[in-house]
C-alpha atoms as a printed R data frame, in Angstrom:
    type eleno elety resid chain resno       x      y       z
1   ATOM     1    CA   UNK     A     1   0.000  0.000   0.000
2   ATOM     2    CA   UNK     A     2   1.276  3.470  -0.940
3   ATOM     3    CA   UNK     A     3   1.920  6.039   1.766
4   ATOM     4    CA   UNK     A     4   0.321  9.455   1.220
5   ATOM     5    CA   UNK     A     5   2.639 12.343   2.110
6   ATOM     6    CA   UNK     A     6   0.531 15.241   0.847
7   ATOM     7    CA   UNK     A     7  -0.621 17.772   3.414
8   ATOM     8    CA   UNK     A     8  -3.715 18.785   1.415
9   ATOM     9    CA   UNK     A     9  -6.385 16.857  -0.473
10  ATOM    10    CA   UNK     A    10  -5.555 16.422  -4.139
11  ATOM    11    CA   UNK     A    11  -8.172 16.816  -6.883
12  ATOM    12    CA   UNK     A    12  -7.936 15.358 -10.393
13  ATOM    13    CA   UNK     A    13  -8.541 17.975 -13.074
14  ATOM    14    CA   UNK     A    14  -8.030 18.363 -16.814
15  ATOM    15    CA   UNK     A    15  -7.413 22.044 -17.402
16  ATOM    16    CA   UNK     A    16  -5.549 23.649 -20.272
17  ATOM    17    CA   UNK     A    17  -2.901 26.077 -19.120
18  ATOM    18    CA   UNK     A    18   0.219 27.933 -20.183
19  ATOM    19    CA   UNK     A    19   3.442 27.250 -18.309
20  ATOM    20    CA   UNK     A    20   6.296 29.719 -18.404
21  ATOM    21    CA   UNK     A    21   9.795 28.851 -17.230
22  ATOM    22    CA   UNK     A    22  12.082 31.474 -15.663
23  ATOM    23    CA   UNK     A    23  12.880 34.453 -17.856
24  ATOM    24    CA   UNK     A    24   9.930 33.954 -20.206
25  ATOM    25    CA   UNK     A    25   7.263 36.653 -20.223
26  ATOM    26    CA   UNK     A    26   4.003 37.372 -22.003
27  ATOM    27    CA   UNK     A    27   2.233 34.542 -23.793
28  ATOM    28    CA   UNK     A    28   5.434 32.640 -24.602
29  ATOM    29    CA   UNK     A    29   5.963 29.333 -22.883
30  ATOM    30    CA   UNK     A    30   4.398 25.892 -23.200
31  ATOM    31    CA   UNK     A    31   0.809 24.845 -23.776
32  ATOM    32    CA   UNK     A    32   0.182 22.357 -21.024
33  ATOM    33    CA   UNK     A    33  -2.488 20.490 -19.120
34  ATOM    34    CA   UNK     A    34  -2.911 20.704 -15.361
35  ATOM    35    CA   UNK     A    35  -3.919 17.202 -14.245
36  ATOM    36    CA   UNK     A    36  -4.152 17.620 -10.483
37  ATOM    37    CA   UNK     A    37  -4.333 20.407  -7.940
38  ATOM    38    CA   UNK     A    38  -4.470 20.878  -4.183
39  ATOM    39    CA   UNK     A    39  -4.198 23.858  -1.895
40  ATOM    40    CA   UNK     A    40  -0.417 23.339  -1.838
41  ATOM    41    CA   UNK     A    41   0.519 21.864  -5.224
42  ATOM    42    CA   UNK     A    42  -0.253 21.352  -8.909
43  ATOM    43    CA   UNK     A    43   0.601 18.691 -11.466
44  ATOM    44    CA   UNK     A    44   1.255 19.797 -15.060
45  ATOM    45    CA   UNK     A    45   2.392 18.161 -18.284
46  ATOM    46    CA   UNK     A    46   5.461 19.590 -19.988
47  ATOM    47    CA   UNK     A    47   7.143 18.782 -23.318
48  ATOM    48    CA   UNK     A    48  10.540 18.197 -21.665
49  ATOM    49    CA   UNK     A    49  11.961 17.396 -18.241
50  ATOM    50    CA   UNK     A    50  12.481 20.324 -15.899
51  ATOM    51    CA   UNK     A    51  15.097 20.223 -13.168
52  ATOM    52    CA   UNK     A    52  13.626 19.955  -9.656
53  ATOM    53    CA   UNK     A    53  13.834 23.340  -7.961
54  ATOM    54    CA   UNK     A    54  12.927 25.253 -11.132
55  ATOM    55    CA   UNK     A    55  10.253 27.909 -10.596
56  ATOM    56    CA   UNK     A    56   7.464 28.073 -13.152
57  ATOM    57    CA   UNK     A    57   4.360 30.199 -13.695
58  ATOM    58    CA   UNK     A    58   1.112 28.363 -14.478
59  ATOM    59    CA   UNK     A    59  -1.733 30.337 -16.032
60  ATOM    60    CA   UNK     A    60  -5.159 28.721 -16.596
61  ATOM    61    CA   UNK     A    61  -6.715 28.949 -20.045
62  ATOM    62    CA   UNK     A    62 -10.288 30.272 -20.271
63  ATOM    63    CA   UNK     A    63 -11.080 29.670 -16.609
64  ATOM    64    CA   UNK     A    64 -12.645 32.855 -15.196
65  ATOM    65    CA   UNK     A    65 -11.782 33.544 -11.599
66  ATOM    66    CA   UNK     A    66  -8.740 31.260 -11.509
67  ATOM    67    CA   UNK     A    67  -5.534 33.233 -11.270
68  ATOM    68    CA   UNK     A    68  -1.984 32.401 -12.306
69  ATOM    69    CA   UNK     A    69   0.152 30.349  -9.941
70  ATOM    70    CA   UNK     A    70   3.857 30.386  -9.108
71  ATOM    71    CA   UNK     A    71   5.206 26.914  -8.393
72  ATOM    72    CA   UNK     A    72   8.454 25.015  -7.886
73  ATOM    73    CA   UNK     A    73   9.014 21.720  -9.704
74  ATOM    74    CA   UNK     A    74   9.499 18.890  -7.202
75  ATOM    75    CA   UNK     A    75   9.720 15.938  -9.599
76  ATOM    76    CA   UNK     A    76   9.316 15.037 -13.279
77  ATOM    77    CA   UNK     A    77   8.416 11.603 -14.699
78  ATOM    78    CA   UNK     A    78   8.229 10.648 -18.362
79  ATOM    79    CA   UNK     A    79   4.907  9.328 -19.691
80  ATOM    80    CA   UNK     A    80   5.006  8.529 -23.398
81  ATOM    81    CA   UNK     A    81   5.702 11.875 -25.097
82  ATOM    82    CA   UNK     A    82   5.194 14.257 -22.127
83  ATOM    83    CA   UNK     A    83   6.677 14.776 -18.696
84  ATOM    84    CA   UNK     A    84   4.403 14.756 -15.648
85  ATOM    85    CA   UNK     A    85   5.695 17.409 -13.267
86  ATOM    86    CA   UNK     A    86   4.609 17.635  -9.660
87  ATOM    87    CA   UNK     A    87   5.017 21.135  -8.286
88  ATOM    88    CA   UNK     A    88   4.754 22.852  -4.893
89  ATOM    89    CA   UNK     A    89   2.900 26.162  -4.925
90  ATOM    90    CA   UNK     A    90   4.777 29.237  -3.709
91  ATOM    91    CA   UNK     A    91   1.745 30.201  -1.588
92  ATOM    92    CA   UNK     A    92  -1.161 27.966  -0.503
93  ATOM    93    CA   UNK     A    93  -4.438 28.515  -2.325
94  ATOM    94    CA   UNK     A    94  -7.339 29.955  -0.368
95  ATOM    95    CA   UNK     A    95 -10.645 28.099  -0.736
96  ATOM    96    CA   UNK     A    96 -12.073 30.528  -3.377
97  ATOM    97    CA   UNK     A    97  -8.906 30.209  -5.500
98  ATOM    98    CA   UNK     A    98  -8.963 26.412  -5.316
99  ATOM    99    CA   UNK     A    99 -12.682 26.372  -6.137
100 ATOM   100    CA   UNK     A   100 -12.024 28.534  -9.214
101 ATOM   101    CA   UNK     A   101  -9.398 26.056 -10.473
102 ATOM   102    CA   UNK     A   102 -11.831 23.182  -9.872
103 ATOM   103    CA   UNK     A   103 -14.559 24.802 -12.025
104 ATOM   104    CA   UNK     A   104 -15.468 22.882 -15.155
105 ATOM   105    CA   UNK     A   105 -13.548 23.897 -18.230
106 ATOM   106    CA   UNK     A   106 -13.355 22.266 -21.630
107 ATOM   107    CA   UNK     A   107 -10.215 20.676 -22.968
């Protein structure tokens, strides 16, 4: 049986987003999919592995009320042609912010 180390409940989502690595501004960056979120972390797909400790900005796509997030990559695992990256949020999400990210959006 797997041991759960997360401090906050994790929710499965499928939300389009843009991810920007350090030094990238504006709309440049990667089109990604956020696949899980909690009050303290987010999981995103990326086209290449990112070194743990790298800070990224995650901006939701067409999700009113959900703001951009600053996160630090904790781990990256390859899955077929993408990398699944688990990230720790720079600041915990308040309930309204988390609820906004959990709102239904189309992929």
